[in-house]
C-alpha positions as CSV (number, residue, x, y, z in Angstrom):
1,M,9.8,26.2,108.4
2,T,8.1,24.5,111.5
3,I,6.3,21.2,111.3
4,T,3.0,22.9,112.0
5,A,3.4,25.3,109.1
6,S,4.3,22.6,106.6
7,I,1.1,20.5,107.1
8,D,-2.0,21.3,105.1
9,A,-5.3,20.8,106.8
10,S,-6.9,17.5,106.0
11,K,-10.4,18.8,106.2
12,T,-12.5,21.8,107.3
13,E,-15.4,22.3,109.6
14,H,-17.7,21.6,106.6
15,D,-16.4,18.0,106.3
16,E,-17.4,17.0,109.9
17,N,-20.2,14.6,110.9
18,F,-21.7,17.3,113.1
19,P,-22.1,21.1,112.7
20,V,-19.3,23.2,113.9
21,A,-20.3,26.8,114.7
22,S,-23.2,26.7,112.3
23,F,-25.5,29.5,111.5
24,L,-27.5,28.5,114.6
25,I,-24.7,29.8,116.8
26,A,-24.7,33.5,117.7
27,P,-22.5,35.2,115.0
28,R,-20.2,36.8,117.7
29,L,-19.2,33.3,118.9
30,R,-18.6,31.6,115.5
31,A,-15.1,32.8,115.0
32,P,-14.0,31.9,118.6
33,I,-15.4,28.4,118.2
34,L,-13.7,28.0,114.8
35,S,-10.4,29.1,116.3
36,F,-10.6,26.2,118.7
37,Y,-11.7,23.8,116.0
38,R,-8.8,24.8,113.7
39,F,-6.4,24.4,116.6
40,A,-7.7,20.9,117.2
41,R,-7.6,20.1,113.5
42,A,-3.9,21.2,113.3
43,A,-3.1,18.9,116.2
44,D,-5.0,16.0,114.7
45,D,-3.3,16.4,111.4
46,I,0.1,16.3,113.1
47,A,-0.7,13.2,115.2
48,D,-2.1,11.4,112.1
49,H,0.5,12.4,109.6
50,P,1.8,9.3,107.8
51,A,5.2,10.7,106.9
52,L,6.2,12.2,110.3
53,S,8.2,10.3,112.9
54,E,7.0,10.1,116.4
55,K,9.7,12.6,117.4
56,D,8.5,15.1,114.8
57,K,4.9,14.6,115.8
58,F,5.7,15.3,119.5
59,A,7.7,18.4,118.4
60,G,4.8,19.7,116.3
61,L,2.4,19.3,119.2
62,D,4.9,20.9,121.6
63,C,5.1,23.9,119.2
64,L,1.3,24.2,119.3
65,E,1.4,24.2,123.1
66,R,4.2,26.8,123.3
67,T,2.4,29.1,120.9
68,L,-0.9,28.7,122.8
69,L,0.8,29.6,126.0
70,G,2.5,32.7,124.5
71,K,6.0,31.2,124.7
72,S,6.4,31.2,120.9
73,D,4.6,32.3,117.7
74,G,5.7,29.3,115.7
75,A,2.4,27.6,115.3
76,K,0.0,29.8,113.3
77,A,-2.9,27.6,114.0
78,A,-2.7,28.4,117.7
79,L,-2.5,32.2,117.4
80,P,-6.2,32.9,116.9
81,L,-7.2,30.7,119.8
82,R,-4.6,32.3,122.1
83,S,-6.1,35.7,121.3
84,V,-9.7,34.4,121.9
85,L,-8.7,33.0,125.3
86,A,-6.9,36.2,126.3
87,E,-9.8,38.4,125.2
88,R,-12.3,36.4,127.2
89,G,-10.1,35.7,130.2
90,L,-10.4,31.9,129.7
91,A,-7.7,29.4,130.7
92,A,-6.0,27.2,128.1
93,T,-7.0,24.1,130.1
94,H,-9.4,22.6,127.5
95,A,-6.9,23.1,124.6
96,L,-4.1,21.6,126.7
97,D,-6.3,18.6,127.5
98,L,-6.8,18.1,123.7
99,L,-3.1,18.1,123.2
100,T,-2.9,15.3,125.9
101,A,-5.1,13.2,123.7
102,F,-3.2,13.9,120.5
103,R,0.1,13.0,122.2
104,A,-1.5,9.7,123.2
105,D,-2.5,9.2,119.5
106,V,1.1,9.4,118.5
107,S,2.2,6.3,120.3
108,K,-0.8,4.5,121.7
109,R,-2.3,2.0,119.3
110,R,-4.8,0.0,121.4
111,Y,-7.4,0.4,124.2
112,A,-7.9,-2.3,126.7
113,D,-11.5,-1.7,127.7
114,W,-14.4,0.7,127.7
115,A,-13.0,2.6,130.7
116,E,-9.7,3.2,129.0
117,L,-11.5,4.4,125.9
118,M,-13.7,6.8,128.0
119,H,-10.5,8.1,129.6
120,Y,-9.2,8.9,126.2
121,C,-12.5,10.7,125.3
122,R,-12.1,12.8,128.5
123,Y,-9.2,14.4,126.7
124,S,-10.0,14.0,123.1
125,A,-13.7,15.0,123.0
126,M,-15.0,16.4,126.3
127,P,-12.8,19.5,126.2
128,V,-14.5,20.6,122.9
129,G,-17.9,20.8,124.5
130,R,-16.6,22.3,127.6
131,L,-14.9,25.2,125.8
132,V,-18.0,25.9,123.7
133,L,-20.0,26.1,126.9
134,D,-17.4,28.4,128.5
135,L,-17.5,30.7,125.5
136,H,-21.3,30.9,126.0
137,G,-21.0,31.6,129.7
138,E,-22.8,28.4,130.6
139,E,-22.6,26.8,134.1
140,R,-20.1,24.1,134.8
141,S,-23.0,21.8,135.9
142,V,-24.0,21.5,132.2
143,W,-20.8,19.5,131.6
144,A,-22.7,16.5,133.0
145,Y,-24.7,16.5,129.7
146,S,-22.1,17.8,127.4
147,D,-19.4,15.2,128.3
148,P,-21.5,12.1,127.3
149,L,-22.5,13.8,124.1
150,C,-18.9,14.6,123.2
151,A,-17.8,11.0,124.1
152,A,-20.6,9.6,122.0
153,L,-19.6,11.7,119.0
154,Q,-16.0,10.5,119.4
155,V,-16.8,6.8,119.5
156,I,-19.2,7.2,116.6
157,N,-16.3,8.6,114.6
158,H,-14.1,5.7,115.8
159,L,-16.6,3.2,114.7
160,Q,-17.1,4.9,111.3
161,D,-13.4,4.9,110.7
162,C,-12.3,1.7,112.4
163,A,-11.1,0.1,109.2
164,K,-9.3,3.2,108.0
165,D,-7.6,3.9,111.3
166,Y,-6.3,0.3,111.5
167,R,-5.1,0.2,107.9
168,A,-3.5,3.6,107.7
169,L,-2.3,4.1,111.3
170,D,-2.4,0.7,113.0
171,R,-4.6,2.4,115.6
172,V,-7.6,0.6,117.1
173,Y,-10.1,2.2,119.4
174,V,-12.4,-0.8,119.6
175,P,-11.7,-2.1,123.1
176,L,-9.6,-5.3,123.1
177,D,-11.7,-7.0,125.8
178,A,-14.8,-6.6,123.6
179,M,-13.0,-8.3,120.8
180,R,-12.0,-11.2,123.0
181,T,-15.5,-11.5,124.3
182,Y,-16.9,-11.9,120.8
183,G,-14.1,-14.0,119.4
184,T,-12.6,-11.6,117.0
185,N,-9.3,-9.7,116.7
186,V,-7.8,-6.5,115.3
187,Q,-6.5,-8.1,112.1
188,E,-10.1,-8.6,111.0
189,L,-10.5,-4.8,110.7
190,G,-8.3,-5.1,107.6
191,A,-10.9,-7.2,105.7
192,G,-13.3,-5.8,103.2
193,K,-16.2,-6.9,105.2
194,S,-16.7,-7.7,108.9
195,S,-16.8,-11.3,110.0
196,P,-20.0,-12.3,111.9
197,A,-17.9,-12.1,115.2
198,L,-16.5,-8.6,114.4
199,R,-19.9,-7.4,113.3
200,V,-21.5,-8.4,116.6
201,C,-18.5,-6.8,118.5
202,L,-18.9,-3.5,116.7
203,K,-22.6,-3.5,117.2
204,S,-22.1,-4.1,120.9
205,I,-19.8,-1.0,121.1
206,A,-22.4,1.0,119.2
207,E,-25.1,-0.1,121.6
208,R,-22.9,0.9,124.6
209,T,-22.3,4.3,123.0
210,A,-26.0,4.7,122.4
211,G,-26.3,4.4,126.2
212,L,-24.6,7.8,126.5
213,L,-27.3,9.5,124.6
214,P,-30.1,9.7,127.2
215,E,-28.0,12.0,129.4
216,A,-26.6,13.8,126.3
217,S,-30.1,14.5,125.1
218,K,-30.7,16.7,128.2
219,L,-28.1,19.2,127.0
220,P,-30.2,21.2,124.5
221,L,-32.7,22.1,127.2
222,A,-30.1,22.6,129.9
223,V,-28.1,25.3,128.3
224,K,-29.3,28.9,128.9
225,D,-28.3,30.2,125.5
226,P,-31.2,29.4,123.1
227,R,-29.1,29.4,120.0
228,L,-26.7,26.9,121.6
229,G,-29.8,24.9,122.5
230,L,-30.7,24.6,118.9
231,E,-27.2,23.7,117.8
232,T,-26.9,21.0,120.4
233,G,-30.4,19.8,119.6
234,A,-29.3,19.3,116.0
235,I,-26.1,17.5,117.1
236,V,-28.0,15.1,119.4
237,K,-30.4,14.2,116.5
238,L,-27.5,13.5,114.2
239,A,-25.8,11.4,116.8
240,E,-29.0,9.3,117.2
241,Q,-29.3,8.8,113.5
242,L,-25.7,7.8,113.1
243,M,-26.0,5.4,116.0
244,A,-28.9,3.8,114.2
245,L,-26.8,3.4,111.0
246,L,-23.9,1.8,113.0
247,M,-26.2,-0.7,114.6
248,A,-27.8,-1.7,111.3
249,R,-24.8,-1.6,109.0
250,D,-21.2,-2.9,108.7
251,P,-18.7,0.0,108.8
252,L,-16.2,-2.1,106.9
253,S,-18.4,-2.6,103.8
254,E,-21.4,-0.2,104.0
255,R,-21.9,3.5,104.2
256,V,-22.3,4.7,107.8
257,H,-22.2,8.4,107.1
258,L,-25.1,10.7,106.3
259,S,-25.1,12.6,103.0
260,R,-25.1,16.4,103.4
261,P,-28.8,16.8,102.5
262,A,-29.7,14.0,105.0
263,A,-27.5,15.5,107.7
264,L,-29.0,18.9,107.2
265,A,-32.5,17.5,107.3
266,K,-31.9,15.6,110.5
267,G,-30.1,18.5,112.1
268,M,-32.9,20.9,111.4
269,Q,-35.4,18.3,112.7
270,G,-33.4,18.2,116.0
271,A,-33.2,22.0,116.2
272,A,-36.9,22.4,115.5
273,A,-37.8,19.8,118.2
274,T,-35.6,21.7,120.7
275,L,-37.2,25.0,119.7
276,A,-40.7,23.7,120.2
277,V,-39.9,22.4,123.7
278,R,-37.9,25.5,124.8
279,L,-40.7,27.8,123.6
280,T,-43.2,26.0,125.8
281,R,-41.0,26.3,128.8
282,R,-40.0,30.0,128.6
283,S,-39.8,32.9,126.1
284,D,-36.1,32.9,125.8
285,F,-35.6,33.6,122.1
286,P,-34.8,37.1,120.8
287,C,-36.9,38.8,118.3
288,S,-36.1,38.5,114.7
289,G,-33.0,40.5,113.7
290,Q,-31.7,40.6,117.3
291,E,-28.7,38.7,118.6
292,R,-28.4,37.2,122.0
């Protein structure tokens, strides 16, 4: 049995902070997007597996890559995505970029500064948005808004899980130069509550991440596909709400996640706001019962 076949998925698309191929997306595109999500989930579970050696983790990620490229059928999680890419004539570039990030996760434990963290996000987060855009036939120019949104979502996740990542994996995404600036250190992430210095440090990273959202907020109106506009409008609204929580609360000792009802309400608020603006700009929504 291969490594990839022996690992159970840690969570599904329903457990994420943000919608993944929700009902807002055109039905014909939900399965292709989910194939990419499940490929990424499989890679993430390998990279984070507590019982696997670094050698085995690299072997598992290599198996995903070989299967994706048609050199093997050993990683079942890669087979649906391989079919989707072949059917649509899309390159495997974005999925391969993700594997670059997961390989970094296997052995890289610290990030020196914001630039290094953003370089990681270039491979760990931005490819997700880029593939979704490609599946919708969007222009590459829209990446300028998708990339900062995806990076913001990634750092939000890092801040939410900063204590868990340190305790379970000895992995710290909080830039070390920021810790030095505010007089804190990685060991403080193991405490039950942030020290004043760590709290200010984490808030500074949240504020810097919030600086990505003005460009990201242009995405819902920039995409041509109206349903994707609604989906990204919901995601931007959720990101804004989570950023507000992270700037107001301590992720070591307080809840910085939204409940499912609250997330649904915020997401629909964002989608509705996007719909209102798009309808004033052009009549680009199909009639009821039709699919774009």
